[in-house]
A tleap script that builds the chain and sets N, CA, C and O, in Angstrom:
source leaprc.protein.ff14SB
mol = sequence {
  NMET ARG TYR LYS ARG LYS ASP TYR PHE ARG
  TYR GLU PHE LYS LYS PRO ILE GLU ALA PHE
  PHE ARG ILE HIE ARG ILE GLY ARG LYS GLU
  VAL HIE THR SER LYS GLY GLU ALA HIE ILE
  ILE ASP ILE SER PRO GLN GLY MET LYS LEU
  SER THR ASN LEU ASP LEU PRO HIE GLN ASP
  GLY HIE GLU VAL LYS LEU SER ILE SER PHE
  TYR LEU ASN SER GLN HIE PHE LEU LEU PRO
  GLY THR ILE VAL TRP LYS LYS LYS VAL ALA
  LYS PHE ASN TYR GLY ILE TYR MET ASP LEU
  ASP GLU THR GLU SER LYS GLY LEU VAL GLU
  ALA LEU LYS VAL TYR ALA ASN ASN HIE ASP
  HIE ARG ASN GLU CVAL
}
set mol.1.N position { 15.551 -0.990 10.452 }
set mol.1.CA position { 14.606 0.027 10.033 }
set mol.1.C position { 14.756 1.203 10.989 }
set mol.1.O position { 14.636 1.039 12.203 }
set mol.2.N position { 15.014 2.360 10.456 }
set mol.2.CA position { 15.159 3.560 11.276 }
set mol.2.C position { 13.997 4.494 11.027 }
set mol.2.O position { 13.517 4.627 9.901 }
set mol.3.N position { 13.549 5.139 12.091 }
set mol.3.CA position { 12.499 6.136 11.951 }
set mol.3.C position { 12.470 7.001 13.188 }
set mol.3.O position { 12.966 6.614 14.247 }
set mol.4.N position { 11.891 8.166 13.048 }
set mol.4.CA position { 11.667 9.049 14.182 }
set mol.4.C position { 10.242 8.848 14.640 }
set mol.4.O position { 9.353 8.618 13.821 }
set mol.5.N position { 10.011 8.931 15.935 }
set mol.5.CA position { 8.690 8.642 16.481 }
set mol.5.C position { 7.575 9.434 15.821 }
set mol.5.O position { 6.505 8.875 15.583 }
set mol.6.N position { 7.772 10.700 15.516 }
set mol.6.CA position { 6.699 11.528 14.972 }
set mol.6.C position { 6.727 11.626 13.453 }
set mol.6.O position { 5.791 12.154 12.853 }
set mol.7.N position { 7.789 11.123 12.822 }
set mol.7.CA position { 7.883 11.168 11.370 }
set mol.7.C position { 7.448 9.831 10.790 }
set mol.7.O position { 7.698 8.774 11.370 }
set mol.8.N position { 6.792 9.896 9.633 }
set mol.8.CA position { 6.439 8.667 8.946 }
set mol.8.C position { 7.666 8.150 8.210 }
set mol.8.O position { 8.466 8.930 7.694 }
set mol.9.N position { 7.805 6.862 8.166 }
set mol.9.CA position { 8.881 6.220 7.443 }
set mol.9.C position { 8.269 5.452 6.286 }
set mol.9.O position { 7.056 5.245 6.240 }
set mol.10.N position { 9.085 5.042 5.379 }
set mol.10.CA position { 8.625 4.218 4.262 }
set mol.10.C position { 9.494 2.971 4.256 }
set mol.10.O position { 10.720 3.061 4.183 }
set mol.11.N position { 8.862 1.816 4.332 }
set mol.11.CA position { 9.586 0.545 4.321 }
set mol.11.C position { 9.537 -0.033 2.918 }
set mol.11.O position { 8.457 -0.238 2.363 }
set mol.12.N position { 10.705 -0.296 2.342 }
set mol.12.CA position { 10.778 -0.897 1.009 }
set mol.12.C position { 11.056 -2.382 1.156 }
set mol.12.O position { 12.049 -2.779 1.767 }
set mol.13.N position { 10.182 -3.195 0.597 }
set mol.13.CA position { 10.336 -4.640 0.676 }
set mol.13.C position { 11.415 -5.100 -0.292 }
set mol.13.O position { 11.449 -4.668 -1.444 }
set mol.14.N position { 12.301 -5.980 0.178 }
set mol.14.CA position { 13.319 -6.538 -0.717 }
set mol.14.C position { 12.651 -7.374 -1.794 }
set mol.14.O position { 13.066 -7.365 -2.953 }
set mol.15.N position { 11.612 -8.098 -1.399 }
set mol.15.CA position { 10.774 -8.848 -2.340 }
set mol.15.C position { 9.356 -8.340 -2.133 }
set mol.15.O position { 8.770 -8.569 -1.075 }
set mol.16.N position { 8.792 -7.651 -3.128 }
set mol.16.CA position { 7.437 -7.097 -2.956 }
set mol.16.C position { 6.454 -8.160 -2.472 }
set mol.16.O position { 6.541 -9.326 -2.856 }
set mol.17.N position { 5.518 -7.736 -1.623 }
set mol.17.CA position { 4.562 -8.692 -1.071 }
set mol.17.C position { 3.261 -8.678 -1.872 }
set mol.17.O position { 2.852 -7.653 -2.417 }
set mol.18.N position { 2.634 -9.836 -1.923 }
set mol.18.CA position { 1.395 -10.002 -2.679 }
set mol.18.C position { 0.251 -9.256 -2.006 }
set mol.18.O position { 0.133 -9.230 -0.781 }
set mol.19.N position { -0.581 -8.657 -2.836 }
set mol.19.CA position { -1.754 -7.932 -2.345 }
set mol.19.C position { -2.882 -8.088 -3.359 }
set mol.19.O position { -2.663 -8.467 -4.509 }
set mol.20.N position { -4.083 -7.789 -2.904 }
set mol.20.CA position { -5.256 -7.771 -3.768 }
set mol.20.C position { -5.986 -6.462 -3.520 }
set mol.20.O position { -5.889 -5.886 -2.437 }
set mol.21.N position { -6.714 -5.995 -4.522 }
set mol.21.CA position { -7.437 -4.733 -4.356 }
set mol.21.C position { -8.768 -4.804 -5.078 }
set mol.21.O position { -8.975 -5.615 -5.981 }
set mol.22.N position { -9.660 -3.930 -4.651 }
set mol.22.CA position { -10.951 -3.727 -5.321 }
set mol.22.C position { -11.184 -2.227 -5.403 }
set mol.22.O position { -10.917 -1.501 -4.445 }
set mol.23.N position { -11.676 -1.764 -6.535 }
set mol.23.CA position { -12.030 -0.357 -6.685 }
set mol.23.C position { -13.462 -0.182 -6.195 }
set mol.23.O position { -14.349 -0.960 -6.546 }
set mol.24.N position { -13.679 0.856 -5.376 }
set mol.24.CA position { -15.005 1.117 -4.820 }
set mol.24.C position { -15.663 2.364 -5.397 }
set mol.24.O position { -16.889 2.469 -5.430 }
set mol.25.N position { -14.836 3.314 -5.855 }
set mol.25.CA position { -15.419 4.543 -6.380 }
set mol.25.C position { -14.473 5.157 -7.399 }
set mol.25.O position { -13.259 5.193 -7.201 }
set mol.26.N position { -15.052 5.641 -8.495 }
set mol.26.CA position { -14.319 6.413 -9.498 }
set mol.26.C position { -15.055 7.729 -9.627 }
set mol.26.O position { -16.188 7.767 -10.106 }
set mol.27.N position { -14.416 8.811 -9.200 }
set mol.27.CA position { -15.090 10.105 -9.160 }
set mol.27.C position { -16.236 10.035 -8.175 }
set mol.27.O position { -16.035 9.703 -7.007 }
set mol.28.N position { -17.428 10.343 -8.633 }
set mol.28.CA position { -18.615 10.276 -7.771 }
set mol.28.C position { -19.393 8.974 -7.943 }
set mol.28.O position { -20.407 8.757 -7.279 }
set mol.29.N position { -18.918 8.115 -8.831 }
set mol.29.CA position { -19.653 6.892 -9.145 }
set mol.29.C position { -19.151 5.716 -8.295 }
set mol.29.O position { -17.968 5.376 -8.313 }
set mol.30.N position { -20.081 5.107 -7.554 }
set mol.30.CA position { -19.773 3.905 -6.801 }
set mol.30.C position { -19.644 2.739 -7.776 }
set mol.30.O position { -20.479 2.576 -8.665 }
set mol.31.N position { -18.604 1.934 -7.611 }
set mol.31.CA position { -18.404 0.749 -8.443 }
set mol.31.C position { -18.031 -0.424 -7.538 }
set mol.31.O position { -17.624 -0.233 -6.392 }
set mol.32.N position { -18.173 -1.610 -8.057 }
set mol.32.CA position { -17.805 -2.817 -7.325 }
set mol.32.C position { -17.061 -3.729 -8.295 }
set mol.32.O position { -17.673 -4.521 -9.012 }
set mol.33.N position { -15.744 -3.610 -8.307 }
set mol.33.CA position { -14.942 -4.378 -9.253 }
set mol.33.C position { -14.592 -5.746 -8.675 }
set mol.33.O position { -14.719 -5.989 -7.474 }
set mol.34.N position { -14.156 -6.616 -9.552 }
set mol.34.CA position { -13.630 -7.899 -9.095 }
set mol.34.C position { -12.252 -7.657 -8.477 }
set mol.34.O position { -11.685 -6.572 -8.604 }
set mol.35.N position { -11.739 -8.658 -7.825 }
set mol.35.CA position { -10.456 -8.552 -7.128 }
set mol.35.C position { -9.310 -8.522 -8.133 }
set mol.35.O position { -9.249 -9.355 -9.037 }
set mol.36.N position { -8.401 -7.561 -7.973 }
set mol.36.CA position { -7.223 -7.459 -8.816 }
set mol.36.C position { -5.976 -7.856 -8.039 }
set mol.36.O position { -5.889 -7.631 -6.832 }
set mol.37.N position { -5.012 -8.448 -8.737 }
set mol.37.CA position { -3.755 -8.845 -8.106 }
set mol.37.C position { -2.730 -7.729 -8.229 }
set mol.37.O position { -2.689 -7.018 -9.233 }
set mol.38.N position { -1.897 -7.581 -7.194 }
set mol.38.CA position { -0.860 -6.557 -7.196 }
set mol.38.C position { 0.263 -6.979 -6.253 }
set mol.38.O position { 0.178 -8.009 -5.584 }
set mol.39.N position { 1.307 -6.169 -6.213 }
set mol.39.CA position { 2.399 -6.343 -5.253 }
set mol.39.C position { 2.707 -4.993 -4.628 }
set mol.39.O position { 2.711 -3.963 -5.303 }
set mol.40.N position { 2.964 -5.018 -3.330 }
set mol.40.CA position { 3.339 -3.799 -2.616 }
set mol.40.C position { 4.853 -3.696 -2.651 }
set mol.40.O position { 5.555 -4.585 -2.169 }
set mol.41.N position { 5.356 -2.604 -3.224 }
set mol.41.CA position { 6.793 -2.373 -3.347 }
set mol.41.C position { 7.323 -1.705 -2.084 }
set mol.41.O position { 8.355 -2.108 -1.548 }
set mol.42.N position { 6.612 -0.683 -1.612 }
set mol.42.CA position { 6.971 -0.041 -0.353 }
set mol.42.C position { 5.708 0.467 0.320 }
set mol.42.O position { 4.657 0.594 -0.308 }
set mol.43.N position { 5.833 0.757 1.622 }
set mol.43.CA position { 4.646 1.134 2.385 }
set mol.43.C position { 5.022 1.995 3.577 }
set mol.43.O position { 6.109 1.860 4.140 }
set mol.44.N position { 4.120 2.873 3.950 }
set mol.44.CA position { 4.220 3.672 5.170 }
set mol.44.C position { 2.787 3.847 5.672 }
set mol.44.O position { 1.843 3.492 4.966 }
set mol.45.N position { 2.610 4.388 6.879 }
set mol.45.CA position { 1.245 4.621 7.342 }
set mol.45.C position { 0.481 5.637 6.484 }
set mol.45.O position { -0.744 5.717 6.577 }
set mol.46.N position { 1.174 6.401 5.665 }
set mol.46.CA position { 0.491 7.377 4.809 }
set mol.46.C position { 0.276 6.912 3.387 }
set mol.46.O position { -0.518 7.509 2.659 }
set mol.47.N position { 0.966 5.859 2.972 }
set mol.47.CA position { 0.772 5.428 1.598 }
set mol.47.C position { 1.616 4.245 1.213 }
set mol.47.O position { 2.377 3.705 2.016 }
set mol.48.N position { 1.465 3.848 -0.040 }
set mol.48.CA position { 2.227 2.716 -0.553 }
set mol.48.C position { 2.440 2.868 -2.050 }
set mol.48.O position { 1.732 3.612 -2.728 }
set mol.49.N position { 3.441 2.137 -2.548 }
set mol.49.CA position { 3.639 2.010 -3.991 }
set mol.49.C position { 3.179 0.609 -4.358 }
set mol.49.O position { 3.676 -0.385 -3.829 }
set mol.50.N position { 2.225 0.549 -5.270 }
set mol.50.CA position { 1.586 -0.696 -5.675 }
set mol.50.C position { 1.920 -0.957 -7.138 }
set mol.50.O position { 1.891 -0.040 -7.959 }
set mol.51.N position { 2.236 -2.209 -7.462 }
set mol.51.CA position { 2.558 -2.588 -8.829 }
set mol.51.C position { 1.577 -3.660 -9.299 }
set mol.51.O position { 1.310 -4.622 -8.578 }
set mol.52.N position { 1.041 -3.493 -10.512 }
set mol.52.CA position { 0.092 -4.454 -11.064 }
set mol.52.C position { 0.176 -4.450 -12.585 }
set mol.52.O position { 0.674 -3.500 -13.189 }
set mol.53.N position { -0.313 -5.516 -13.191 }
set mol.53.CA position { -0.398 -5.577 -14.652 }
set mol.53.C position { -1.589 -4.790 -15.176 }
set mol.53.O position { -1.695 -4.543 -16.377 }
set mol.54.N position { -2.491 -4.395 -14.272 }
set mol.54.CA position { -3.741 -3.754 -14.676 }
set mol.54.C position { -3.597 -2.244 -14.837 }
set mol.54.O position { -2.970 -1.571 -14.019 }
set mol.55.N position { -4.189 -1.732 -15.906 }
set mol.55.CA position { -4.196 -0.296 -16.186 }
set mol.55.C position { -5.446 0.299 -15.533 }
set mol.55.O position { -6.531 0.275 -16.115 }
set mol.56.N position { -5.283 0.827 -14.329 }
set mol.56.CA position { -6.414 1.357 -13.566 }
set mol.56.C position { -6.769 2.761 -14.029 }
set mol.56.O position { -5.908 3.495 -14.514 }
set mol.57.N position { -8.030 3.135 -13.882 }
set mol.57.CA position { -8.493 4.455 -14.360 }
set mol.57.C position { -8.064 5.574 -13.423 }
set mol.57.O position { -8.771 5.892 -12.467 }
set mol.58.N position { -6.921 6.164 -13.690 }
set mol.58.CA position { -6.479 7.314 -12.900 }
set mol.58.C position { -6.384 8.513 -13.822 }
set mol.58.O position { -5.537 8.560 -14.714 }
set mol.59.N position { -7.264 9.485 -13.601 }
set mol.59.CA position { -7.265 10.698 -14.415 }
set mol.59.C position { -7.457 11.876 -13.485 }
set mol.59.O position { -8.096 11.756 -12.440 }
set mol.60.N position { -6.909 13.004 -13.864 }
set mol.60.CA position { -7.107 14.209 -13.062 }
set mol.60.C position { -8.593 14.501 -12.927 }
set mol.60.O position { -9.349 14.439 -13.897 }
set mol.61.N position { -8.990 14.818 -11.715 }
set mol.61.CA position { -10.376 15.175 -11.469 }
set mol.61.C position { -11.289 14.004 -11.176 }
set mol.61.O position { -12.450 14.207 -10.819 }
set mol.62.N position { -10.792 12.775 -11.316 }
set mol.62.CA position { -11.603 11.591 -11.037 }
set mol.62.C position { -10.899 10.756 -9.971 }
set mol.62.O position { -10.070 9.901 -10.283 }
set mol.63.N position { -11.232 11.010 -8.739 }
set mol.63.CA position { -10.625 10.304 -7.623 }
set mol.63.C position { -10.991 8.818 -7.680 }
set mol.63.O position { -12.158 8.470 -7.862 }
set mol.64.N position { -9.989 7.942 -7.523 }
set mol.64.CA position { -10.215 6.502 -7.528 }
set mol.64.C position { -9.934 5.972 -6.127 }
set mol.64.O position { -8.802 6.012 -5.645 }
set mol.65.N position { -11.010 5.466 -5.474 }
set mol.65.CA position { -10.918 4.905 -4.120 }
set mol.65.C position { -10.907 3.391 -4.219 }
set mol.65.O position { -11.672 2.796 -4.977 }
set mol.66.N position { -10.026 2.779 -3.440 }
set mol.66.CA position { -9.947 1.330 -3.452 }
set mol.66.C position { -9.629 0.795 -2.063 }
set mol.66.O position { -9.302 1.554 -1.151 }
set mol.67.N position { -9.728 -0.507 -1.916 }
set mol.67.CA position { -9.301 -1.168 -0.685 }
set mol.67.C position { -8.218 -2.168 -1.064 }
set mol.67.O position { -8.315 -2.849 -2.085 }
set mol.68.N position { -7.188 -2.249 -0.232 }
set mol.68.CA position { -6.052 -3.120 -0.493 }
set mol.68.C position { -5.983 -4.152 0.621 }
set mol.68.O position { -6.012 -3.814 1.804 }
set mol.69.N position { -5.891 -5.404 0.228 }
set mol.69.CA position { -5.849 -6.517 1.165 }
set mol.69.C position { -4.500 -7.218 1.042 }
set mol.69.O position { -4.060 -7.537 -0.062 }
set mol.70.N position { -3.840 -7.459 2.185 }
set mol.70.CA position { -2.556 -8.159 2.177 }
set mol.70.C position { -2.285 -8.749 3.557 }
set mol.70.O position { -2.941 -8.409 4.541 }
set mol.71.N position { -1.303 -9.641 3.598 }
set mol.71.CA position { -0.865 -10.246 4.858 }
set mol.71.C position { 0.561 -9.822 5.152 }
set mol.71.O position { 1.408 -9.770 4.260 }
set mol.72.N position { 0.808 -9.524 6.407 }
set mol.72.CA position { 2.138 -9.184 6.885 }
set mol.72.C position { 2.311 -9.920 8.201 }
set mol.72.O position { 1.572 -9.665 9.151 }
set mol.73.N position { 3.281 -10.835 8.274 }
set mol.73.CA position { 3.504 -11.660 9.464 }
set mol.73.C position { 2.252 -12.466 9.814 }
set mol.73.O position { 1.918 -12.605 10.991 }
set mol.74.N position { 1.580 -12.982 8.836 }
set mol.74.CA position { 0.334 -13.752 9.011 }
set mol.74.C position { -0.822 -12.915 9.542 }
set mol.74.O position { -1.867 -13.462 9.893 }
set mol.75.N position { -0.653 -11.611 9.607 }
set mol.75.CA position { -1.717 -10.709 10.044 }
set mol.75.C position { -2.363 -10.093 8.809 }
set mol.75.O position { -1.673 -9.564 7.937 }
set mol.76.N position { -3.702 -10.164 8.740 }
set mol.76.CA position { -4.417 -9.638 7.591 }
set mol.76.C position { -4.664 -8.143 7.745 }
set mol.76.O position { -5.053 -7.677 8.816 }
set mol.77.N position { -4.437 -7.400 6.674 }
set mol.77.CA position { -4.732 -5.967 6.614 }
set mol.77.C position { -5.692 -5.730 5.465 }
set mol.77.O position { -5.538 -6.307 4.389 }
set mol.78.N position { -6.671 -4.890 5.692 }
set mol.78.CA position { -7.590 -4.424 4.650 }
set mol.78.C position { -7.668 -2.917 4.828 }
set mol.78.O position { -8.367 -2.419 5.711 }
set mol.79.N position { -6.938 -2.192 3.976 }
set mol.79.CA position { -6.772 -0.757 4.168 }
set mol.79.C position { -7.356 0.041 3.010 }
set mol.79.O position { -7.295 -0.389 1.858 }
set mol.80.N position { -7.923 1.210 3.321 }
set mol.80.CA position { -8.475 2.074 2.283 }
set mol.80.C position { -7.376 2.892 1.613 }
set mol.80.O position { -6.374 3.232 2.241 }
set mol.81.N position { -7.570 3.202 0.342 }
set mol.81.CA position { -6.576 4.009 -0.355 }
set mol.81.C position { -7.183 4.802 -1.500 }
set mol.81.O position { -8.288 4.527 -1.967 }
set mol.82.N position { -6.418 5.799 -1.935 }
set mol.82.CA position { -6.793 6.637 -3.071 }
set mol.82.C position { -5.586 6.734 -3.997 }
set mol.82.O position { -4.482 7.027 -3.539 }
set mol.83.N position { -5.779 6.494 -5.282 }
set mol.83.CA position { -4.675 6.602 -6.239 }
set mol.83.C position { -4.307 8.074 -6.397 }
set mol.83.O position { -5.166 8.908 -6.681 }
set mol.84.N position { -3.014 8.389 -6.209 }
set mol.84.CA position { -2.563 9.773 -6.380 }
set mol.84.C position { -1.637 9.945 -7.583 }
set mol.84.O position { -1.502 11.053 -8.102 }
set mol.85.N position { -1.002 8.866 -8.030 }
set mol.85.CA position { -0.216 8.943 -9.251 }
set mol.85.C position { -0.134 7.571 -9.906 }
set mol.85.O position { -0.385 6.541 -9.281 }
set mol.86.N position { 0.226 7.594 -11.189 }
set mol.86.CA position { 0.331 6.373 -11.990 }
set mol.86.C position { 1.536 6.503 -12.898 }
set mol.86.O position { 1.777 7.559 -13.484 }
set mol.87.N position { 2.301 5.407 -13.012 }
set mol.87.CA position { 3.479 5.429 -13.880 }
set mol.87.C position { 3.597 4.077 -14.572 }
set mol.87.O position { 3.552 3.035 -13.919 }
set mol.88.N position { 3.748 4.094 -15.887 }
set mol.88.CA position { 3.914 2.857 -16.662 }
set mol.88.C position { 5.391 2.537 -16.746 }
set mol.88.O position { 6.177 3.311 -17.293 }
set mol.89.N position { 5.765 1.382 -16.196 }
set mol.89.CA position { 7.121 0.846 -16.353 }
set mol.89.C position { 6.920 -0.526 -16.980 }
set mol.89.O position { 6.121 -0.639 -17.909 }
set mol.90.N position { 7.591 -1.563 -16.531 }
set mol.90.CA position { 7.314 -2.904 -17.051 }
set mol.90.C position { 5.859 -3.263 -16.750 }
set mol.90.O position { 5.184 -3.903 -17.556 }
set mol.91.N position { 5.394 -2.840 -15.580 }
set mol.91.CA position { 3.994 -2.976 -15.180 }
set mol.91.C position { 3.493 -1.564 -14.922 }
set mol.91.O position { 4.151 -0.590 -15.289 }
set mol.92.N position { 2.337 -1.453 -14.294 }
set mol.92.CA position { 1.837 -0.159 -13.874 }
set mol.92.C position { 2.134 0.011 -12.395 }
set mol.92.O position { 1.783 -0.851 -11.589 }
set mol.93.N position { 2.770 1.104 -12.031 }
set mol.93.CA position { 3.006 1.437 -10.629 }
set mol.93.C position { 2.059 2.559 -10.239 }
set mol.93.O position { 1.810 3.482 -11.014 }
set mol.94.N position { 1.537 2.462 -9.019 }
set mol.94.CA position { 0.593 3.448 -8.511 }
set mol.94.C position { 1.038 3.926 -7.142 }
set mol.94.O position { 1.465 3.135 -6.302 }
set mol.95.N position { 0.934 5.218 -6.930 }
set mol.95.CA position { 1.115 5.784 -5.603 }
set mol.95.C position { -0.248 5.832 -4.949 }
set mol.95.O position { -1.191 6.403 -5.497 }
set mol.96.N position { -0.347 5.233 -3.777 }
set mol.96.CA position { -1.624 5.148 -3.078 }
set mol.96.C position { -1.526 5.937 -1.773 }
set mol.96.O position { -0.642 5.686 -0.954 }
set mol.97.N position { -2.432 6.881 -1.588 }
set mol.97.CA position { -2.529 7.610 -0.321 }
set mol.97.C position { -3.480 6.835 0.582 }
set mol.97.O position { -4.575 6.457 0.168 }
set mol.98.N position { -3.047 6.603 1.827 }
set mol.98.CA position { -3.896 5.904 2.786 }
set mol.98.C position { -4.209 6.832 3.951 }
set mol.98.O position { -3.305 7.356 4.602 }
set mol.99.N position { -5.476 7.027 4.201 }
set mol.99.CA position { -5.922 7.859 5.314 }
set mol.99.C position { -6.342 6.921 6.447 }
set mol.99.O position { -7.524 6.625 6.621 }
set mol.100.N position { -5.343 6.457 7.215 }
set mol.100.CA position { -5.584 5.470 8.257 }
set mol.100.C position { -5.951 6.136 9.569 }
set mol.100.O position { -5.482 7.232 9.877 }
set mol.101.N position { -6.797 5.459 10.340 }
set mol.101.CA position { -7.063 5.958 11.685 }
set mol.101.C position { -5.892 5.537 12.582 }
set mol.101.O position { -5.013 4.792 12.148 }
set mol.102.N position { -5.885 6.009 13.815 }
set mol.102.CA position { -4.750 5.770 14.707 }
set mol.102.C position { -4.518 4.280 14.951 }
set mol.102.O position { -3.371 3.835 14.992 }
set mol.103.N position { -5.583 3.507 15.111 }
set mol.103.CA position { -5.465 2.070 15.358 }
set mol.103.C position { -4.856 1.359 14.158 }
set mol.103.O position { -3.960 0.530 14.316 }
set mol.104.N position { -5.339 1.680 12.949 }
set mol.104.CA position { -4.792 1.070 11.737 }
set mol.104.C position { -3.324 1.434 11.556 }
set mol.104.O position { -2.506 0.581 11.211 }
set mol.105.N position { -2.992 2.697 11.790 }
set mol.105.CA position { -1.618 3.169 11.640 }
set mol.105.C position { -0.683 2.467 12.612 }
set mol.105.O position { 0.383 1.996 12.214 }
set mol.106.N position { -1.068 2.389 13.887 }
set mol.106.CA position { -0.239 1.714 14.895 }
set mol.106.C position { -0.075 0.237 14.568 }
set mol.106.O position { 1.021 -0.309 14.699 }
set mol.107.N position { -1.158 -0.418 14.144 }
set mol.107.CA position { -1.091 -1.829 13.784 }
set mol.107.C position { -0.139 -2.082 12.628 }
set mol.107.O position { 0.617 -3.053 12.640 }
set mol.108.N position { -0.176 -1.205 11.627 }
set mol.108.CA position { 0.713 -1.342 10.482 }
set mol.108.C position { 2.170 -1.125 10.891 }
set mol.108.O position { 3.049 -1.882 10.478 }
set mol.109.N position { 2.426 -0.100 11.695 }
set mol.109.CA position { 3.793 0.182 12.139 }
set mol.109.C position { 4.357 -0.994 12.942 }
set mol.109.O position { 5.499 -1.400 12.727 }
set mol.110.N position { 3.569 -1.535 13.854 }
set mol.110.CA position { 4.027 -2.663 14.660 }
set mol.110.C position { 4.324 -3.879 13.781 }
set mol.110.O position { 5.332 -4.557 13.982 }
set mol.111.N position { 3.454 -4.156 12.814 }
set mol.111.CA position { 3.662 -5.281 11.908 }
set mol.111.C position { 4.917 -5.078 11.058 }
set mol.111.O position { 5.651 -6.030 10.795 }
set mol.112.N position { 5.160 -3.845 10.632 }
set mol.112.CA position { 6.367 -3.556 9.843 }
set mol.112.C position { 7.629 -3.718 10.669 }
set mol.112.O position { 8.647 -4.176 10.151 }
set mol.113.N position { 7.586 -3.351 11.946 }
set mol.113.CA position { 8.749 -3.543 12.834 }
set mol.113.C position { 9.084 -5.028 12.942 }
set mol.113.O position { 10.246 -5.417 12.819 }
set mol.114.N position { 8.078 -5.847 13.168 }
set mol.114.CA position { 8.296 -7.293 13.272 }
set mol.114.C position { 8.816 -7.841 11.948 }
set mol.114.O position { 9.762 -8.628 11.928 }
set mol.115.N position { 8.204 -7.429 10.852 }
set mol.115.CA position { 8.630 -7.890 9.531 }
set mol.115.C position { 10.093 -7.515 9.280 }
set mol.115.O position { 10.881 -8.346 8.831 }
set mol.116.N position { 10.448 -6.274 9.569 }
set mol.116.CA position { 11.822 -5.811 9.343 }
set mol.116.C position { 12.812 -6.595 10.196 }
set mol.116.O position { 13.886 -6.964 9.722 }
set mol.117.N position { 12.457 -6.850 11.446 }
set mol.117.CA position { 13.353 -7.621 12.326 }
set mol.117.C position { 13.551 -9.039 11.807 }
set mol.117.O position { 14.628 -9.612 11.972 }
set mol.118.N position { 12.529 -9.609 11.185 }
set mol.118.CA position { 12.617 -10.978 10.678 }
set mol.118.C position { 13.235 -11.078 9.288 }
set mol.118.O position { 13.724 -12.143 8.911 }
set mol.119.N position { 13.223 -9.986 8.515 }
set mol.119.CA position { 13.675 -10.052 7.130 }
set mol.119.C position { 14.910 -9.222 6.808 }
set mol.119.O position { 15.543 -9.450 5.777 }
set mol.120.N position { 15.266 -8.274 7.653 }
set mol.120.CA position { 16.470 -7.469 7.410 }
set mol.120.C position { 17.608 -8.047 8.238 }
set mol.120.O position { 17.596 -7.959 9.466 }
set mol.121.N position { 18.584 -8.633 7.571 }
set mol.121.CA position { 19.664 -9.303 8.284 }
set mol.121.C position { 20.964 -8.513 8.251 }
set mol.121.O position { 22.043 -9.091 8.385 }
set mol.122.N position { 20.875 -7.233 8.079 }
set mol.122.CA position { 22.082 -6.416 8.063 }
set mol.122.C position { 22.228 -5.735 9.412 }
set mol.122.O position { 21.236 -5.481 10.095 }
set mol.123.N position { 23.422 -5.449 9.785 }
set mol.123.CA position { 23.681 -4.768 11.053 }
set mol.123.C position { 23.699 -3.274 10.829 }
set mol.123.O position { 24.490 -2.767 10.034 }
set mol.124.N position { 22.819 -2.561 11.535 }
set mol.124.CA position { 22.779 -1.109 11.427 }
set mol.124.C position { 23.264 -0.515 12.735 }
set mol.124.O position { 22.979 -1.036 13.813 }
set mol.125.N position { 23.993 0.572 12.629 }
set mol.125.CA position { 24.507 1.235 13.825 }
set mol.125.C position { 23.592 2.377 14.195 }
set mol.125.O position { 23.841 3.074 15.179 }
savepdb mol mol.pdb
quit
């Protein structure tokens, strides 16, 4: 995994990892949805690409806030996100913007470094 210290990188999983999410707000309306299943295709401290069978309510002018729960290296993450785009392929793919604080961002980066070292078996120069 290559990255510059001040630039955000995006890590693409060879096998997407399992995640769960709950929607907390649609526009100005607070909601409390049941847990939905998804897979994280790629991730960075600023966002992720999420894939699910569920057609989530993403429309211009109606911000959708959610929380995403997943494990990386046996470490649990529960991160806030906002849907910024939606694309229908075999499933629904969503671009999620994550506004992480410094502690959350550092924790995610460190976990991704460990994950990459354990799962990427190619030699990079």
